[in-house]
Backbone as CSV, one residue per row, in Angstrom:
resi,resn,N_x,N_y,N_z,CA_x,CA_y,CA_z,C_x,C_y,C_z
1,MET,-3.537,7.933,16.888,-2.555,7.235,16.083,-1.220,7.282,16.811
2,LYS,-0.612,6.116,16.938,0.685,6.036,17.606,1.796,6.278,16.595
3,LYS,2.882,6.890,17.062,4.054,7.098,16.221,5.178,6.220,16.748
4,MET,5.937,5.626,15.844,7.112,4.861,16.251,8.161,4.906,15.152
5,SER,9.412,4.819,15.575,10.511,4.870,14.615,10.570,3.558,13.829
6,VAL,11.302,3.572,12.742,11.465,2.378,11.925,12.037,1.243,12.775
7,GLY,13.024,1.555,13.620,13.634,0.538,14.478,12.631,-0.073,15.439
8,GLU,11.828,0.764,16.075,10.798,0.264,16.992,9.778,-0.584,16.228
9,PHE,9.411,-0.122,15.044,8.449,-0.836,14.217,8.967,-2.236,13.890
10,LYS,10.239,-2.315,13.500,10.832,-3.612,13.185,10.870,-4.518,14.412
11,THR,11.239,-3.953,15.554,11.368,-4.726,16.779,10.022,-5.270,17.255
12,HIS,8.981,-4.490,17.114,7.670,-4.848,17.646,6.651,-5.181,16.556
13,PHE,7.147,-5.652,15.410,6.280,-5.873,14.256,5.085,-6.773,14.579
14,SER,5.318,-7.895,15.246,4.224,-8.831,15.555,3.159,-8.176,16.422
15,GLU,3.597,-7.403,17.420,2.635,-6.721,18.286,1.856,-5.656,17.509
16,VAL,2.553,-4.960,16.609,1.907,-3.934,15.793,0.828,-4.585,14.923
17,ILE,1.154,-5.723,14.313,0.188,-6.432,13.475,-1.073,-6.743,14.270
18,GLU,-0.899,-7.283,15.463,-2.051,-7.639,16.291,-2.882,-6.407,16.643
19,GLU,-2.207,-5.318,16.952,-2.944,-4.096,17.300,-3.676,-3.516,16.089
20,VAL,-3.046,-3.580,14.919,-3.692,-3.091,13.701,-4.918,-3.951,13.385
21,LYS,-4.801,-5.254,13.593,-5.946,-6.139,13.376,-7.109,-5.764,14.287
22,SER,-6.799,-5.163,15.435,-7.828,-4.734,16.392,-8.272,-3.288,16.153
23,GLY,-7.777,-2.674,15.077,-8.209,-1.321,14.739,-7.187,-0.231,15.024
24,GLY,-6.017,-0.592,15.546,-4.981,0.397,15.840,-4.368,0.989,14.588
25,LYS,-3.811,2.191,14.729,-3.178,2.884,13.602,-1.802,3.361,14.030
26,PHE,-0.828,3.261,13.123,0.548,3.651,13.429,1.117,4.527,12.330
27,ALA,1.907,5.519,12.743,2.703,6.320,11.822,4.151,5.916,12.068
28,VAL,4.879,5.597,11.004,6.273,5.177,11.122,7.157,6.371,10.789
29,THR,8.091,6.678,11.698,8.962,7.845,11.531,10.386,7.411,11.237
30,PHE,11.171,8.365,10.691,12.553,8.063,10.326,13.416,9.299,10.514
31,GLY,14.640,9.088,10.936,15.623,10.153,11.032,15.548,10.948,12.319
32,LYS,16.507,11.875,12.449,16.579,12.711,13.651,15.353,13.593,13.814
33,LYS,14.791,14.037,12.682,13.607,14.897,12.734,12.319,14.101,12.934
34,LYS,12.450,12.781,12.918,11.307,11.873,13.090,10.162,12.216,12.135
35,GLU,10.533,12.355,10.858,9.537,12.638,9.831,8.748,11.370,9.535
36,ILE,7.459,11.502,9.371,6.615,10.348,9.058,6.900,9.913,7.623
37,VAL,7.238,8.629,7.475,7.531,8.081,6.156,6.440,7.124,5.679
38,GLY,5.540,6.742,6.580,4.464,5.848,6.173,3.494,5.582,7.296
39,TYR,2.399,4.949,6.920,1.347,4.633,7.878,1.027,3.145,7.803
40,PHE,0.655,2.574,8.915,0.230,1.183,8.991,-1.159,1.196,9.587
41,LEU,-2.167,0.920,8.749,-3.565,1.074,9.138,-4.336,-0.206,8.857
42,PRO,-5.443,-0.414,9.585,-6.288,-1.571,9.273,-6.990,-1.356,7.936
43,GLU,-7.365,-2.453,7.309,-8.091,-2.366,6.046,-9.463,-1.759,6.312
44,ILE,-9.886,-0.893,5.421,-11.187,-0.250,5.559,-12.218,-1.133,4.852
45,PRO,-13.197,-1.676,5.597,-14.208,-2.542,4.966,-14.998,-1.775,3.909
46,GLY,-15.239,-2.444,2.792,-16.027,-1.820,1.735,-15.264,-0.813,0.909
47,ALA,-13.973,-0.624,1.173,-13.204,0.377,0.451,-12.786,-0.106,-0.932
48,LYS,-12.887,-1.399,-1.176,-12.490,-1.928,-2.474,-13.561,-1.596,-3.501
49,THR,-13.165,-0.838,-4.474,-14.086,-0.464,-5.533,-13.486,-0.855,-6.872
50,LYS,-14.328,-0.915,-7.862,-13.851,-1.227,-9.203,-12.921,-0.116,-9.676
51,ARG,-11.795,-0.509,-10.245,-10.852,0.471,-10.763,-11.413,1.162,-11.987
52,LYS,-11.278,2.460,-12.045,-11.747,3.226,-13.190,-10.603,3.407,-14.182
53,LEU,-10.957,3.507,-15.425,-9.960,3.732,-16.466,-9.586,5.194,-16.588
54,GLY,-10.277,6.042,-15.894,-9.961,7.458,-15.960,-10.821,8.174,-16.978
55,ILE,-10.299,9.255,-17.519,-11.104,10.094,-18.407,-11.437,9.416,-19.742
56,LEU,-10.733,8.330,-20.072,-10.998,7.649,-21.338,-11.963,6.477,-21.196
57,GLU,-12.514,6.259,-20.003,-13.426,5.142,-19.804,-14.598,5.238,-20.783
58,GLY,-14.810,4.160,-21.505,-15.888,4.132,-22.491,-15.538,4.774,-23.813
59,ARG,-14.368,5.380,-23.908,-13.963,6.079,-25.133,-12.741,5.446,-25.792
60,ALA,-12.101,4.532,-25.090,-10.890,3.925,-25.627,-10.863,2.446,-25.260
61,SER,-10.061,1.694,-25.964,-9.900,0.280,-25.651,-8.459,-0.107,-25.936
62,VAL,-8.097,-1.272,-25.468,-6.746,-1.767,-25.695,-6.848,-3.202,-26.181
63,THR,-5.989,-3.555,-27.132,-5.958,-4.904,-27.684,-4.512,-5.364,-27.718
64,PHE,-4.271,-6.564,-27.233,-2.934,-7.143,-27.254,-2.890,-8.227,-28.317
65,LYS,-1.837,-8.214,-29.117,-1.671,-9.249,-30.128,-1.367,-10.577,-29.452
66,SER,-1.640,-11.656,-30.136,-1.463,-12.990,-29.559,0.005,-13.302,-29.249
67,ASP,0.945,-12.618,-29.918,2.361,-12.880,-29.666,2.977,-11.899,-28.655
68,PHE,2.148,-11.117,-27.972,2.630,-10.167,-26.971,3.218,-10.920,-25.786
69,LYS,4.428,-10.522,-25.384,5.080,-11.158,-24.241,5.667,-10.072,-23.343
70,ILE,5.630,-10.324,-22.033,6.208,-9.402,-21.068,6.795,-10.238,-19.925
71,THR,7.971,-9.873,-19.492,8.585,-10.601,-18.385,7.963,-10.134,-17.065
72,GLU,8.137,-10.946,-16.038,7.625,-10.568,-14.718,8.290,-9.284,-14.230
73,GLU,9.582,-9.131,-14.532,10.319,-7.934,-14.136,9.753,-6.687,-14.821
74,GLU,9.451,-6.793,-16.109,8.859,-5.666,-16.832,7.468,-5.339,-16.291
75,PHE,6.699,-6.386,-15.981,5.338,-6.196,-15.469,5.348,-5.493,-14.122
76,LEU,6.258,-5.887,-13.239,6.302,-5.330,-11.901,7.102,-4.047,-11.828
77,GLY,7.932,-3.783,-12.840,8.842,-2.665,-12.847,8.208,-1.365,-12.801
């Protein structure tokens, strides 16, 4: 896994994308201590699984009234 600073990552973003598409992995660092703040990895095939409801799966349900409204900001917030 290659490490690069946020600045390097921004500068070479297109090249990083191409390398990640080919299976490359990157750790993005920040600050004087070069602490890792994130990873840029290729998608793992078959990793998409059905989301589980957690410990209440099969024991609870949710119902929304017909007049229920939510803004995009509230939904994404």
